[in-house]
C-alpha angles and dihedrals in degrees: 000000000000090000089051092050094048096039096049092045090049090052092057091045092049089048091052090047092050091045092050088049089049087234098155097182093054090043092053091045089065090070123084120243087243095047110155104250127209110270113285096008125122118218090250093051091047092049092046091050091050092046091052093048092050100041096047093061121090094207133011130183120184119182128183120212135185099359115194115196129193120184130199112174110299093350127083129181115210121193118186146142113259119204110198121185126172136157087271109026142039123192135168109188144152114250134191120199122187107208131199126202114227110182105321096329132087122225133184110255099171137011130200132180126213097021 
């Protein structure tokens, strides 16, 4: 369980770091190949939209606060507060990420806001 706690939390922190650095490739690599996409969107459309949202900002800062991790086998649920600040937008929101372990690495399988 400890490796699940540490691994899944590291994944969300690495995602925040990549997002803040506007490193689209590293950001997208945090998501599982079977990530649950928004209704009606293909993986390519979703990735293209994320890339555009990240690359069109001059500055992005993403911070993770008070992560709470529960692990059951190869699935972890991480609830946390995300503080997002860019040159255009500020947001302070609750997030829930459902993570899946593939090999020895954790990936985001599902993402929800406000829970």
